KOLBA-27503 format. One record per residue: residue number from 1; residue in three letters; x, y, z of N, C-alpha, C in turn. Coordinates in steps of 0.1 Angstrom, whole numbers, always signed. Example, Ala and Ser with C-alpha at 12.3 -4.5 7.8 and 13.67 -1.06 7.14 Angstrom:
<zadrens>
+-----+------+-------+-------+-------+-------+-------+-------+-------+-------+-------+
:  nr : rest :  n.xx :  n.yy :  n.zz : ca.xx : ca.yy : ca.zz :  c.xx :  c.yy :  c.zz :
+-----+------+-------+-------+-------+-------+-------+-------+-------+-------+-------+
:   1 :  Ala :  +132 :   -57 :   +78 :  +123 :   -45 :   +78 :  +132 :   -33 :   +78 :
:   2 :  Ser :  +128 :   -22 :   +71 :  +137 :   -11 :   +71 :  +129 :    +0 :   +79 :
+-----+------+-------+-------+-------+-------+-------+-------+-------+-------+-------+
</zadrens>
This chain:
<zadrens>
+-----+------+-------+-------+-------+-------+-------+-------+-------+-------+-------+
:  nr : rest :  n.xx :  n.yy :  n.zz : ca.xx : ca.yy : ca.zz :  c.xx :  c.yy :  c.zz :
+-----+------+-------+-------+-------+-------+-------+-------+-------+-------+-------+
:   1 :  Met :  +756 :   -66 :  -328 :  +761 :   -80 :  -325 :  +769 :   -79 :  -312 :
:   2 :  Thr :  +766 :   -89 :  -303 :  +773 :   -90 :  -290 :  +786 :   -96 :  -292 :
:   3 :  Asp :  +796 :   -91 :  -284 :  +809 :   -97 :  -284 :  +808 :  -111 :  -279 :
:   4 :  Pro :  +817 :  -120 :  -285 :  +817 :  -134 :  -280 :  +821 :  -134 :  -265 :
:   5 :  Gly :  +814 :  -142 :  -257 :  +817 :  -143 :  -243 :  +809 :  -133 :  -235 :
:   6 :  Lys :  +801 :  -125 :  -241 :  +793 :  -115 :  -234 :  +778 :  -118 :  -236 :
:   7 :  Val :  +770 :  -114 :  -227 :  +755 :  -115 :  -228 :  +749 :  -102 :  -230 :
:   8 :  Leu :  +738 :  -101 :  -237 :  +731 :   -89 :  -239 :  +719 :   -89 :  -230 :
:   9 :  Ala :  +717 :   -79 :  -221 :  +706 :   -80 :  -212 :  +700 :   -66 :  -210 :
:  10 :  Thr :  +688 :   -65 :  -206 :  +681 :   -53 :  -203 :  +679 :   -51 :  -188 :
:  11 :  Phe :  +683 :   -40 :  -183 :  +681 :   -37 :  -169 :  +672 :   -25 :  -168 :
:  12 :  Phe :  +664 :   -25 :  -157 :  +655 :   -13 :  -154 :  +661 :    -7 :  -141 :
:  13 :  Val :  +668 :    +5 :  -144 :  +675 :   +11 :  -133 :  +669 :   +25 :  -131 :
:  14 :  Asn :  +665 :   +28 :  -119 :  +660 :   +42 :  -116 :  +649 :   +46 :  -126 :
:  15 :  Gly :  +640 :   +36 :  -129 :  +629 :   +39 :  -138 :  +632 :   +39 :  -153 :
:  16 :  Glu :  +644 :   +37 :  -156 :  +648 :   +38 :  -170 :  +653 :   +24 :  -175 :
:  17 :  Arg :  +651 :   +21 :  -188 :  +655 :    +9 :  -194 :  +669 :   +10 :  -200 :
:  18 :  His :  +678 :    +1 :  -196 :  +692 :    +1 :  -201 :  +695 :   -13 :  -207 :
:  19 :  Glu :  +700 :   -13 :  -219 :  +705 :   -25 :  -225 :  +720 :   -25 :  -226 :
:  20 :  Cys :  +726 :   -35 :  -221 :  +741 :   -36 :  -222 :  +746 :   -50 :  -224 :
:  21 :  Ala :  +758 :   -51 :  -229 :  +765 :   -63 :  -231 :  +776 :   -64 :  -221 :
:  22 :  Phe :  +777 :   -75 :  -214 :  +787 :   -77 :  -203 :  +791 :   -91 :  -201 :
:  23 :  Ala :  +802 :   -93 :  -195 :  +806 :  -107 :  -192 :  +797 :  -113 :  -182 :
:  24 :  Pro :  +792 :  -125 :  -184 :  +782 :  -131 :  -175 :  +786 :  -133 :  -161 :
:  25 :  His :  +799 :  -133 :  -158 :  +804 :  -134 :  -144 :  +804 :  -121 :  -136 :
:  26 :  Lys :  +801 :  -110 :  -143 :  +801 :   -97 :  -136 :  +791 :   -96 :  -125 :
:  27 :  Thr :  +794 :   -88 :  -115 :  +785 :   -85 :  -104 :  +776 :   -74 :  -109 :
:  28 :  Leu :  +765 :   -72 :  -102 :  +756 :   -60 :  -104 :  +764 :   -48 :  -102 :
:  29 :  Leu :  +772 :   -47 :   -92 :  +780 :   -36 :   -89 :  +789 :   -32 :  -101 :
:  30 :  Glu :  +796 :   -42 :  -106 :  +804 :   -39 :  -118 :  +797 :   -34 :  -130 :
:  31 :  Val :  +785 :   -40 :  -133 :  +777 :   -36 :  -144 :  +772 :   -21 :  -142 :
:  32 :  Leu :  +767 :   -18 :  -130 :  +762 :    -5 :  -127 :  +773 :    +5 :  -129 :
:  33 :  Arg :  +785 :    +3 :  -123 :  +796 :   +13 :  -124 :  +803 :   +13 :  -137 :
:  34 :  Glu :  +806 :    +1 :  -142 :  +815 :    +1 :  -154 :  +807 :    +1 :  -167 :
:  35 :  Asp :  +796 :    -5 :  -168 :  +788 :    -5 :  -181 :  +777 :    +5 :  -182 :
:  36 :  Leu :  +771 :    +8 :  -170 :  +760 :   +18 :  -171 :  +765 :   +32 :  -166 :
:  37 :  Gln :  +777 :   +33 :  -161 :  +783 :   +45 :  -157 :  +776 :   +52 :  -145 :
:  38 :  Leu :  +770 :   +44 :  -136 :  +763 :   +48 :  -124 :  +772 :   +46 :  -113 :
:  39 :  Thr :  +781 :   +56 :  -110 :  +792 :   +55 :  -101 :  +788 :   +59 :   -86 :
:  40 :  Gly :  +776 :   +62 :   -84 :  +772 :   +66 :   -70 :  +773 :   +54 :   -61 :
:  41 :  Thr :  +770 :   +42 :   -66 :  +772 :   +30 :   -58 :  +787 :   +27 :   -57 :
:  42 :  Lys :  +791 :   +25 :   -45 :  +806 :   +25 :   -42 :  +811 :   +10 :   -42 :
:  43 :  His :  +823 :    +9 :   -46 :  +831 :    -3 :   -46 :  +838 :    -4 :   -33 :
:  44 :  Gly :  +833 :   -12 :   -24 :  +840 :   -12 :   -10 :  +848 :   -25 :    -9 :
:  45 :  Cys :  +843 :   -33 :    +0 :  +851 :   -45 :    +4 :  +851 :   -57 :    -6 :
:  46 :  Glu :  +840 :   -57 :   -15 :  +838 :   -68 :   -24 :  +835 :   -81 :   -17 :
:  47 :  Leu :  +832 :   -81 :    -4 :  +830 :   -93 :    +3 :  +816 :   -93 :   +10 :
:  48 :  Gly :  +808 :   -82 :    +8 :  +795 :   -81 :   +14 :  +795 :   -77 :   +29 :
:  49 :  Glu :  +806 :   -71 :   +33 :  +807 :   -68 :   +47 :  +806 :   -53 :   +51 :
:  50 :  Cys :  +807 :   -44 :   +41 :  +808 :   -30 :   +44 :  +795 :   -22 :   +41 :
:  51 :  Gly :  +787 :   -27 :   +31 :  +774 :   -20 :   +28 :  +776 :    -9 :   +18 :
:  52 :  Ala :  +788 :    -5 :   +14 :  +790 :    +7 :    +5 :  +783 :    +5 :    -9 :
:  53 :  Cys :  +781 :    -8 :   -13 :  +775 :   -11 :   -26 :  +760 :   -13 :   -26 :
:  54 :  Thr :  +754 :   -10 :   -15 :  +740 :   -13 :   -13 :  +731 :    -6 :   -24 :
:  55 :  Val :  +723 :   -13 :   -31 :  +713 :    -8 :   -40 :  +700 :   -15 :   -36 :
:  56 :  Gln :  +689 :   -12 :   -43 :  +676 :   -19 :   -40 :  +672 :   -26 :   -53 :
:  57 :  Ile :  +668 :   -39 :   -51 :  +662 :   -47 :   -62 :  +648 :   -49 :   -58 :
:  58 :  Asp :  +639 :   -45 :   -66 :  +625 :   -46 :   -63 :  +621 :   -41 :   -49 :
:  59 :  Gly :  +628 :   -30 :   -45 :  +626 :   -23 :   -32 :  +633 :   -29 :   -20 :
:  60 :  Val :  +641 :   -39 :   -22 :  +648 :   -46 :   -11 :  +663 :   -42 :   -12 :
:  61 :  Pro :  +669 :   -38 :    -1 :  +683 :   -35 :    -1 :  +691 :   -48 :    -3 :
:  62 :  Val :  +701 :   -47 :   -12 :  +710 :   -58 :   -15 :  +724 :   -53 :   -17 :
:  63 :  Leu :  +733 :   -62 :   -14 :  +747 :   -58 :   -16 :  +751 :   -62 :   -30 :
:  64 :  Ser :  +752 :   -52 :   -38 :  +754 :   -54 :   -53 :  +767 :   -61 :   -56 :
:  65 :  Cys :  +777 :   -61 :   -47 :  +789 :   -69 :   -50 :  +787 :   -84 :   -48 :
:  66 :  Leu :  +776 :   -88 :   -43 :  +773 :  -102 :   -41 :  +763 :  -107 :   -51 :
:  67 :  Val :  +757 :   -99 :   -59 :  +747 :  -102 :   -68 :  +753 :  -104 :   -82 :
:  68 :  Val :  +752 :  -115 :   -88 :  +756 :  -117 :  -102 :  +746 :  -109 :  -110 :
:  69 :  Ala :  +751 :  -100 :  -119 :  +742 :   -91 :  -127 :  +731 :   -98 :  -134 :
:  70 :  Leu :  +733 :  -110 :  -139 :  +722 :  -117 :  -146 :  +710 :  -120 :  -137 :
:  71 :  Glu :  +712 :  -121 :  -123 :  +701 :  -123 :  -114 :  +692 :  -111 :  -113 :
:  72 :  Ala :  +697 :   -99 :  -117 :  +689 :   -87 :  -116 :  +682 :   -83 :  -129 :
:  73 :  Val :  +684 :   -91 :  -140 :  +678 :   -87 :  -153 :  +663 :   -88 :  -151 :
:  74 :  Gly :  +656 :   -78 :  -156 :  +642 :   -77 :  -156 :  +636 :   -72 :  -143 :
:  75 :  Lys :  +644 :   -70 :  -133 :  +639 :   -65 :  -120 :  +641 :   -50 :  -119 :
:  76 :  Gln :  +634 :   -44 :  -110 :  +636 :   -29 :  -108 :  +647 :   -27 :   -98 :
:  77 :  Ile :  +658 :   -20 :  -104 :  +669 :   -17 :   -96 :  +669 :    -2 :   -93 :
:  78 :  Arg :  +672 :    +2 :   -81 :  +673 :   +16 :   -77 :  +686 :   +18 :   -71 :
:  79 :  Thr :  +693 :   +28 :   -76 :  +706 :   +32 :   -70 :  +705 :   +46 :   -64 :
:  80 :  Val :  +715 :   +51 :   -57 :  +714 :   +64 :   -51 :  +711 :   +75 :   -61 :
:  81 :  Glu :  +715 :   +73 :   -74 :  +712 :   +83 :   -84 :  +697 :   +85 :   -86 :
:  82 :  Gly :  +689 :   +74 :   -82 :  +675 :   +75 :   -84 :  +667 :   +79 :   -71 :
:  83 :  Leu :  +674 :   +83 :   -61 :  +668 :   +87 :   -48 :  +661 :  +100 :   -49 :
:  84 :  Ala :  +667 :  +110 :   -55 :  +661 :  +123 :   -57 :  +650 :  +122 :   -67 :
:  85 :  Asp :  +641 :  +132 :   -66 :  +630 :  +133 :   -76 :  +634 :  +145 :   -85 :
:  86 :  Gly :  +641 :  +143 :   -95 :  +646 :  +154 :  -104 :  +656 :  +162 :   -95 :
:  87 :  Pro :  +653 :  +175 :   -95 :  +662 :  +184 :   -87 :  +658 :  +184 :   -72 :
:  88 :  Thr :  +647 :  +177 :   -68 :  +643 :  +177 :   -54 :  +649 :  +165 :   -47 :
:  89 :  Leu :  +657 :  +169 :   -37 :  +664 :  +158 :   -29 :  +654 :  +150 :   -21 :
:  90 :  His :  +657 :  +138 :   -19 :  +649 :  +129 :    -9 :  +651 :  +135 :    +5 :
:  91 :  Pro :  +641 :  +134 :   +13 :  +643 :  +139 :   +27 :  +656 :  +134 :   +34 :
:  92 :  Leu :  +659 :  +121 :   +31 :  +671 :  +116 :   +37 :  +684 :  +123 :   +32 :
:  93 :  Gln :  +684 :  +127 :   +19 :  +695 :  +134 :   +14 :  +696 :  +148 :   +20 :
:  94 :  Glu :  +684 :  +154 :   +22 :  +684 :  +167 :   +28 :  +689 :  +167 :   +43 :
:  95 :  Thr :  +684 :  +157 :   +50 :  +688 :  +156 :   +65 :  +703 :  +152 :   +66 :
:  96 :  Phe :  +708 :  +144 :   +57 :  +722 :  +141 :   +58 :  +730 :  +153 :   +56 :
:  97 :  Ala :  +726 :  +162 :   +46 :  +733 :  +174 :   +44 :  +731 :  +184 :   +56 :
:  98 :  Asp :  +719 :  +185 :   +61 :  +716 :  +194 :   +72 :  +724 :  +191 :   +84 :
:  99 :  Leu :  +726 :  +178 :   +87 :  +732 :  +174 :   +99 :  +747 :  +171 :   +98 :
: 100 :  Gly :  +752 :  +171 :   +86 :  +766 :  +168 :   +84 :  +768 :  +153 :   +87 :
: 101 :  Ala :  +758 :  +145 :   +83 :  +759 :  +130 :   +86 :  +769 :  +123 :   +77 :
: 102 :  Ala :  +773 :  +129 :   +66 :  +783 :  +123 :   +57 :  +796 :  +130 :   +59 :
: 103 :  Gln :  +806 :  +123 :   +62 :  +819 :  +129 :   +63 :  +826 :  +127 :   +49 :
: 104 :  Cys :  +833 :  +117 :   +47 :  +840 :  +115 :   +34 :  +829 :  +111 :   +23 :
: 105 :  Gly :  +818 :  +106 :   +27 :  +807 :  +102 :   +18 :  +808 :   +89 :   +11 :
: 106 :  Tyr :  +818 :   +81 :   +14 :  +820 :   +69 :    +7 :  +809 :   +59 :   +11 :
: 107 :  Cys :  +805 :   +58 :   +23 :  +795 :   +49 :   +28 :  +781 :   +54 :   +25 :
: 108 :  Thr :  +780 :   +67 :   +23 :  +767 :   +74 :   +23 :  +757 :   +68 :   +13 :
: 109 :  Pro :  +760 :   +65 :    +1 :  +750 :   +59 :    -9 :  +744 :   +46 :    -3 :
: 110 :  Gly :  +752 :   +38 :    +2 :  +747 :   +25 :    +8 :  +738 :   +27 :   +20 :
: 111 :  Val :  +742 :   +37 :   +29 :  +734 :   +40 :   +40 :  +721 :   +46 :   +36 :
: 112 :  Leu :  +721 :   +55 :   +26 :  +709 :   +61 :   +21 :  +699 :   +51 :   +15 :
: 113 :  Met :  +704 :   +42 :    +8 :  +696 :   +31 :    +1 :  +690 :   +22 :   +12 :
: 114 :  Thr :  +697 :   +19 :   +22 :  +693 :   +10 :   +32 :  +682 :   +17 :   +41 :
: 115 :  Ala :  +685 :   +30 :   +45 :  +676 :   +38 :   +53 :  +663 :   +41 :   +45 :
: 116 :  Glu :  +664 :   +43 :   +32 :  +652 :   +46 :   +25 :  +642 :   +35 :   +25 :
: 117 :  Ala :  +648 :   +23 :   +23 :  +639 :   +11 :   +23 :  +633 :    +9 :   +37 :
: 118 :  Leu :  +640 :   +12 :   +48 :  +634 :   +12 :   +61 :  +623 :   +21 :   +62 :
: 119 :  Leu :  +625 :   +34 :   +58 :  +615 :   +44 :   +60 :  +602 :   +42 :   +51 :
: 120 :  Arg :  +604 :   +34 :   +40 :  +593 :   +31 :   +32 :  +583 :   +21 :   +39 :
: 121 :  Arg :  +589 :   +12 :   +47 :  +581 :    +3 :   +54 :  +578 :    +7 :   +69 :
: 122 :  Asp :  +585 :   +16 :   +74 :  +583 :   +20 :   +88 :  +586 :   +35 :   +89 :
: 123 :  Arg :  +575 :   +43 :   +90 :  +576 :   +58 :   +90 :  +580 :   +63 :  +104 :
: 124 :  Cys :  +580 :   +55 :  +114 :  +583 :   +59 :  +127 :  +592 :   +49 :  +134 :
: 125 :  Pro :  +604 :   +46 :  +128 :  +613 :   +36 :  +134 :  +619 :   +41 :  +147 :
: 126 :  Ser :  +622 :   +32 :  +156 :  +629 :   +36 :  +169 :  +643 :   +37 :  +166 :
: 127 :  Arg :  +651 :   +43 :  +175 :  +665 :   +44 :  +173 :  +671 :   +30 :  +172 :
: 128 :  Asp :  +666 :   +21 :  +180 :  +671 :    +7 :  +179 :  +669 :    +0 :  +166 :
: 129 :  Thr :  +657 :    +3 :  +160 :  +654 :    -2 :  +147 :  +663 :    +3 :  +137 :
: 130 :  Ile :  +666 :   +16 :  +137 :  +675 :   +23 :  +128 :  +689 :   +17 :  +129 :
: 131 :  Lys :  +693 :   +15 :  +142 :  +707 :    +9 :  +144 :  +707 :    -5 :  +138 :
: 132 :  Gln :  +697 :   -13 :  +140 :  +697 :   -27 :  +135 :  +697 :   -27 :  +120 :
: 133 :  Cys :  +689 :   -18 :  +114 :  +688 :   -17 :  +100 :  +701 :   -14 :   +93 :
: 134 :  Leu :  +708 :    -4 :   +99 :  +721 :    +1 :   +94 :  +733 :    -7 :   +98 :
: 135 :  Ala :  +731 :   -17 :  +106 :  +743 :   -25 :  +112 :  +752 :   -30 :  +101 :
: 136 :  Gly :  +747 :   -33 :   +89 :  +756 :   -38 :   +78 :  +763 :   -27 :   +70 :
: 137 :  Asn :  +760 :   -14 :   +74 :  +767 :    -3 :   +67 :  +777 :    +3 :   +75 :
: 138 :  Leu :  +790 :    +1 :   +72 :  +801 :    +5 :   +80 :  +805 :   +19 :   +76 :
: 139 :  Cys :  +809 :   +27 :   +85 :  +814 :   +41 :   +83 :  +826 :   +42 :   +91 :
: 140 :  Arg :  +837 :   +47 :   +85 :  +849 :   +49 :   +92 :  +851 :   +63 :   +97 :
: 141 :  Cys :  +843 :   +72 :   +93 :  +845 :   +86 :   +96 :  +836 :   +92 :  +108 :
: 142 :  Thr :  +824 :   +87 :  +109 :  +815 :   +92 :  +119 :  +813 :   +83 :  +131 :
: 143 :  Gly :  +807 :   +88 :  +141 :  +804 :   +80 :  +153 :  +790 :   +75 :  +151 :
: 144 :  Tyr :  +784 :   +76 :  +140 :  +770 :   +71 :  +136 :  +759 :   +80 :  +142 :
: 145 :  Leu :  +762 :   +87 :  +153 :  +751 :   +95 :  +159 :  +744 :  +104 :  +149 :
: 146 :  Lys :  +751 :  +112 :  +141 :  +745 :  +121 :  +131 :  +738 :  +113 :  +120 :
: 147 :  Ile :  +742 :  +101 :  +117 :  +735 :   +93 :  +107 :  +722 :   +89 :  +113 :
: 148 :  Phe :  +722 :   +84 :  +125 :  +709 :   +79 :  +132 :  +700 :   +91 :  +133 :
: 149 :  Glu :  +705 :  +103 :  +137 :  +696 :  +114 :  +139 :  +691 :  +119 :  +125 :
: 150 :  Ala :  +699 :  +118 :  +115 :  +694 :  +122 :  +101 :  +683 :  +113 :   +97 :
: 151 :  Val :  +684 :  +100 :   +99 :  +673 :   +91 :   +96 :  +660 :   +94 :  +104 :
: 152 :  Glu :  +662 :   +97 :  +117 :  +650 :  +101 :  +125 :  +644 :  +114 :  +120 :
: 153 :  Leu :  +652 :  +124 :  +116 :  +647 :  +136 :  +111 :  +640 :  +134 :   +98 :
: 154 :  Ala :  +645 :  +126 :   +89 :  +639 :  +124 :   +76 :  +626 :  +117 :   +78 :
: 155 :  Ala :  +625 :  +107 :   +88 :  +613 :  +100 :   +91 :  +602 :  +110 :   +95 :
: 156 :  Ala :  +606 :  +120 :  +104 :  +596 :  +130 :  +108 :  +591 :  +138 :   +97 :
: 157 :  Arg :  +600 :  +142 :   +88 :  +596 :  +150 :   +76 :  +587 :  +142 :   +67 :
: 158 :  Leu :  +590 :  +129 :   +65 :  +582 :  +121 :   +57 :  +568 :  +119 :   +63 :
: 159 :  Arg :  +567 :  +120 :   +76 :  +554 :  +119 :   +83 :  +547 :  +133 :   +82 :
: 160 :  Gly :  +553 :  +143 :   +77 :  +547 :  +156 :   +75 :  +548 :  +165 :   +88 :
: 161 :  Glu :  +557 :  +161 :   +97 :  +559 :  +168 :  +109 :  +569 :  +179 :  +107 :
: 162 :  Pro :  +566 :  +191 :  +113 :  +576 :  +202 :  +111 :  +589 :  +198 :  +120 :
: 163 :  Ala :  +599 :  +194 :  +113 :  +611 :  +189 :  +121 :  +623 :  +196 :  +116 :
: 164 :  Glu :  +630 :  +200 :  +126 :  +643 :  +207 :  +124 :  +654 :  +200 :  +132 :
: 165 :  Pro :  +666 :  +201 :  +127 :  +677 :  +194 :  +134 :  +679 :  +200 :  +148 :
: 166 :  Arg :  +682 :  +191 :  +158 :  +685 :  +196 :  +171 :  +698 :  +204 :  +170 :
: 167 :  Lys :  +698 :  +215 :  +178 :  +710 :  +224 :  +178 :  +723 :  +217 :  +181 :
: 168 :  Glu :  +722 :  +208 :  +191 :  +734 :  +201 :  +195 :  +739 :  +191 :  +185 :
: 169 :  Thr :  +730 :  +187 :  +176 :  +735 :  +178 :  +165 :  +743 :  +185 :  +155 :
: 170 :  Ile :  +738 :  +197 :  +151 :  +745 :  +205 :  +141 :  +758 :  +210 :  +146 :
: 171 :  His :  +759 :  +215 :  +159 :  +771 :  +222 :  +164 :  +779 :  +213 :  +173 :
: 172 :  Gly :  +773 :  +202 :  +177 :  +781 :  +193 :  +187 :  +784 :  +180 :  +180 :
: 173 :  Ser :  +784 :  +170 :  +189 :  +787 :  +156 :  +185 :  +796 :  +155 :  +174 :
+-----+------+-------+-------+-------+-------+-------+-------+-------+-------+-------+
</zadrens>
């Protein structure tokens, strides 16, 4: 029996079916974090300005703090927890680690989800395309250079190219 004032809904998150009861005014971000215990998606500005809460709905990056959870019922939701394939990290996760592209890591889940959607539709994005794509993901810790280079390196790996980080990226910038 559902509590009065709550709705019962089924979500498809990271390929798994989840049923939960929640207040109908809750955002997708709140349902993911509070009801489904998927805390990889970060609670940032709650205004749709920082990108920390970015997830994918049907493959499209969205700001989960601006989506009423009821709008996502029955759709395919992907969070940062669903990026890896079991124990195998996604190439973006590998390159972020290799290059030290994540400092405090708070923005990283949103950046990863946005960048992954870009690389799914464009395996060879230019630096300008990467910058435009990630413009809505704010980071207070880095100068973005390592983030852009990590996306470029992941793209090369996804294309099957033997790609290693540039020495100056790892030791410099």
